[in-house]
C-alpha positions in Angstrom: 1.6 24.6 7.6 4.6 22.5 8.2 4.6 20.6 11.5 7.4 18.8 13.2 6.3 16.2 15.7 8.2 15.7 18.9 7.8 12.2 20.1 9.4 10.7 23.1 10.6 7.1 23.0 7.9 6.0 25.5 5.1 7.6 23.5 6.5 6.3 20.2 6.6 2.7 21.3 2.9 2.8 21.9 2.1 4.0 18.4 -0.5 1.7 16.8 -0.3 0.3 13.3 -1.9 2.2 10.4 -5.6 1.5 10.5 -8.3 1.7 7.8 -8.9 5.4 8.4 -5.2 6.1 8.1 -5.0 4.2 4.9 -8.0 6.0 3.3 -6.3 9.3 4.2 -3.0 8.2 2.5 -4.9 7.0 -0.6 -6.8 10.3 -1.1 -4.0 12.7 0.0 -1.2 11.7 -2.5 1.5 11.4 0.1 5.2 10.7 -0.3 7.9 10.1 2.3 11.4 11.3 1.6 14.7 10.7 3.5 17.2 13.4 3.2 20.6 14.4 4.6 20.0 18.1 3.6 18.0 19.9 6.4 17.7 23.0 4.2 15.1 21.1 2.2 12.7 21.7 5.0 12.6 25.4 4.2 13.8 25.5 0.6 12.3 22.4 -1.0 14.6 20.2 -3.1 15.0 17.4 -5.6 15.2 13.7 -5.1 13.5 10.3 -4.7 10.5 9.6 -2.5 8.7 6.6 -1.1 5.2 6.7 -2.7 2.9 6.1 0.3 -0.3 6.6 -1.7 0.7 3.8 -4.0 0.1 1.7 -0.8 2.6 -1.0 -1.8 0.6 -2.0 -4.9 -2.9 -2.3 -3.4 -4.4 -1.7 -6.8 -2.3 -4.5 -8.3 -3.1 -6.8 -5.4 -6.8 -6.4 -6.0 -6.3 -7.1 -9.7 -4.3 -10.1 -8.8 -6.9 -11.5 -6.4 -9.7 -10.8 -8.8 -8.2 -12.5 -11.8 -6.9 -15.4 -9.7 -10.4 -15.9 -8.1 -12.0 -15.8 -11.6 -9.7 -18.7 -12.7 -10.0 -20.7 -9.5 -13.8 -20.4 -9.4 -14.4 -21.2 -13.1 -12.8 -24.5 -14.1 -14.6 -24.3 -17.5 -13.3 -20.9 -18.3 -12.5 -20.4 -22.0 -8.8 -21.5 -22.4 -7.9 -18.3 -24.3 -9.3 -16.1 -21.6 -7.6 -18.2 -18.9 -4.3 -17.9 -20.7 -4.7 -14.1 -21.0 -5.4 -13.8 -17.3 -2.5 -16.0 -16.4 -0.2 -13.8 -18.6 -1.4 -10.7 -16.7 -0.9 -12.4 -13.4 2.6 -13.4 -14.3 3.4 -9.8 -15.4 2.2 -8.5 -12.0 4.0 -11.1 -10.1 7.3 -10.5 -11.8 7.1 -6.8 -10.8 7.1 -7.9 -7.1 9.2 -11.1 -7.2 11.5 -10.5 -10.1 11.6 -12.0 -13.6 12.7 -15.4 -12.2 10.5 -15.2 -9.1 13.6 -15.2 -7.0 12.6 -12.5 -4.4 9.5 -12.9 -2.2 10.5 -10.8 0.8 8.9 -7.7 -0.8 5.9 -9.3 -2.3 2.5 -8.7 -0.6 1.4 -11.8 1.3 -2.1 -11.6 -0.2 -0.6 -11.8 -3.7 1.6 -14.7 -2.7 -1.3 -16.7 -1.4 -3.1 -16.6 -4.7 0.2 -17.1 -6.7 0.6 -20.3 -4.7 -3.0 -21.5 -5.3 -2.4 -21.1 -9.0 1.1 -22.6 -8.9 2.5 -19.4 -10.6 5.7 -20.0 -8.7 7.4 -23.3 -8.1 9.0 -22.0 -4.9 7.6 -23.6 -1.7 5.7 -20.9 0.2 4.5 -20.9 3.8 1.3 -23.0 4.1 -0.1 -20.3 6.4 -0.5 -18.1 3.4 -3.5 -20.1 2.3 -5.3 -18.6 5.3 -5.2 -15.2 3.4 -7.5 -16.4 0.6 -10.6 -14.2 0.7 -14.0 -15.6 1.7 -16.1 -16.8 -1.1 -18.6 -13.9 -0.9 -15.8 -11.3 -1.3 -14.3 -13.1 -4.3 -17.8 -13.2 -5.8 -18.1 -9.4 -5.5 -14.7 -8.8 -7.2 -15.5 -11.3 -10.0 -18.9 -9.7 -10.6 -17.4 -6.2 -10.8 -14.8 -7.4 -13.2 -17.4 -9.1 -15.4 -19.5 -6.0 -15.5 -16.7 -3.5 -16.2 -13.7 -5.5 -17.4 -11.8 -3.7 -14.7 -11.1 -4.2 -11.0 -12.2 -2.4 -7.9 -10.0 0.6 -6.9 -8.5 0.6 -3.4 -10.2 3.9 -2.4 -13.6 2.1 -2.5 -12.3 -0.6 -0.1 -11.2 1.9 2.5 -13.9 4.7 2.2 -16.6 4.2 4.8 -19.1 5.9 2.5 -18.4 3.5 -0.3 -21.0 0.9 -1.4 -18.3 -1.7 -1.2 -16.9 -0.9 2.3 -19.2 -3.2 4.3 -18.8 -6.1 1.9 -15.0 -6.4 1.8 -13.7 -6.5 5.4 -11.2 -9.3 4.7 -9.7 -7.7 1.6 -9.3 -4.4 3.6 -7.7 -6.3 6.4 -5.1 -8.0 4.2 -4.3 -4.8 2.3 -3.7 -3.0 5.5 -1.6 -5.8 6.9 0.6 -5.8 3.8 1.1 -2.0 3.9 2.1 -2.0 7.6 4.7 -4.8 7.0 6.0 -3.1 3.8 6.4 0.2 5.5 8.3 -1.3 8.4 10.6 -3.2 6.0 11.3 0.1 4.1 12.1 2.1 7.2 14.5 -0.6 8.3 16.1 -0.7 4.9 16.3 3.1 4.8 18.3 3.1 8.0 21.1 1.4 6.2 21.5 4.5 4.0 21.8 7.1 6.8 24.8 9.1 5.6 24.8 12.0 8.0 24.7 12.4 11.8 21.4 14.1 11.5 18.9 13.3 8.7 15.3 14.3 8.1 12.2 12.6 6.9 9.9 14.8 4.9 6.2 14.1 4.4 5.3 15.5 0.9 2.2 15.9 -1.1 1.9 16.4 -4.8 -1.0 17.5 -7.0 0.3 15.6 -10.0 -0.5 12.2 -8.3 3.2 11.3 -8.5 3.0 9.2 -5.4 0.3 6.9 -6.6 2.7 4.9 -8.9 6.0 3.1 -8.1 8.7 1.1 -9.7 11.6 -1.2 -8.6 9.3 -3.0 -6.2 11.2 -6.2 -6.1 14.2 -4.4 -4.6 12.6 -1.8 -2.4 9.5 -2.2 -0.1 6.8 0.2 -1.3 9.0 0.9 -4.4 10.4 4.2 -5.6 9.1 7.2 -7.6 12.3 8.5 -9.2 13.9 11.9 -8.6 11.7 15.0 -9.0 11.6 18.5 -7.6 9.4 19.7 -4.7 8.8 23.0 -3.1 8.5 24.0 0.6 4.8 24.4 0.0 4.6 20.6 -0.9 6.1 19.7 2.6 3.4 18.8 5.1 5.8 18.0 7.9 9.2 16.7 8.9 10.9 14.7 11.6 14.6 14.6 12.5 16.4 11.3 12.5 19.3 11.1 14.9 19.7 7.3 15.3 18.3 4.1 13.9 15.5 3.7 16.3 12.4 2.9 14.3 9.4 3.6 16.5 9.6 7.4 16.4 9.8 7.5 12.6 6.9 5.1 12.4 4.7 7.0 14.8 5.2 10.4 13.1 3.4 9.8 9.7 0.8 7.7 11.5 0.1 10.7 13.8 -0.1 13.0 10.9 -2.8 10.8 9.3 -4.7 10.9 12.6 -4.5 14.7 13.1 -5.5 15.5 9.5 -9.2 15.2 8.6 -9.9 12.4 6.2 -11.2 13.5 2.9 -14.4 12.0 1.4 -15.4 11.3 -2.1 -17.3 14.3 -3.4 -18.2 12.6 -6.7 -20.9 9.9 -6.8 -19.2 6.5 -6.6 -20.4 5.3 -9.9 -19.2 8.5 -11.7 -15.9 8.5 -9.8 -15.3 4.8 -10.7 -16.0 5.4 -14.4 -13.5 8.3 -14.3 -10.9 6.2 -12.6 -11.4 3.3 -15.0 -10.6 5.7 -17.9 -7.6 7.1 -16.2 -6.4 3.6 -15.4 -6.5 2.6 -19.0 -4.3 5.6 -19.8 -1.7 4.9 -17.1 1.4 2.8 -17.6 0.7 -0.4 -15.8 3.6 -0.3 -13.3 3.0 -3.1 -10.9 4.2 -2.7 -7.3 6.0 -4.3 -4.4 5.1 -6.1 -1.2 6.6 -8.4 1.3 6.5 -11.7 3.0 8.1 -12.5 6.3 8.0 -11.6 9.9 9.2 -8.2 11.1 8.8 -5.7 13.8 5.1 -5.7 13.4 4.6 -9.3 12.3 2.6 -9.9 15.4 -0.2 -7.9 13.9 -3.5 -9.3 15.2 -6.1 -9.5 12.5 -8.9 -9.8 14.9 -8.1 -6.3 16.3 -8.5 -4.8 12.9 -11.7 -6.6 12.3 -13.0 -5.1 15.5 -11.8 -1.6 14.6 -13.6 -2.0 11.3 -16.9 -1.7 13.1 -16.1 0.9 15.7 -15.3 4.6 15.5 -11.6 5.5 15.0 -9.7 6.0 18.2 -7.0 8.7 18.8 -3.6 7.3 17.7 -1.5 8.6 20.5 
């Protein structure tokens, strides 16, 4: 059923940031967010580009970046050939977010920038506060151990699923991935407002069974990246909201409210089986590495301690 949320300015300004439960819902629901000047798409479907929310601004790539970086940082006697292979992979990931010449950091996840700075992957001077984003030693150890056992990295769904064996052990990683997503989404909504071409436009929340919204490209130019133009039907549309001005809070609150009102799915496959399946799928995928951001924005005052507290309490109503 398609739902259009009516949010007053007063209510929208109180909308909270996306929390861990919201992020898990996004990851497992294959969601995309489309801005359109054609209201008829609400009832007829359409064709065009979409923001891939379920890609989460490159959470999978951020975890891979942290894992390989920690492996290098924690093993000074690492085989030179393996070290070089890991550095090559890290540079490929980083170029996807910061450009070939590492000239654009404003859409690179802060967690990734922290480890890039620790390894001197970029010669550009970064904010010293980024070093605070390095994960605790015990969390790095878990990621390194998993990589050593499987030659792969942990998938984001296990970081955000409360039923996962890894949920309790990776609170800092979950915190930083959530922070990066909130900032990237805010950046993208602000950027999108520049492209309003009609007096009244609509945002469509779309789902897709082909997992199209779990990959992205052009991440160094667009926060959260792009998926490329594709068709969608009216049955794919979960909801819509009308955009009549450039006020950000109502747009922000609407998808967040949708995540809260929709029950969060759980993994029905045993974690070890699911993980093996995802590893095989990952090897088959094109390794398109995604975007993030650095810099203050509307939600830059995001308080990490509040999310750490939420991590150990039942989810609260969003609005």
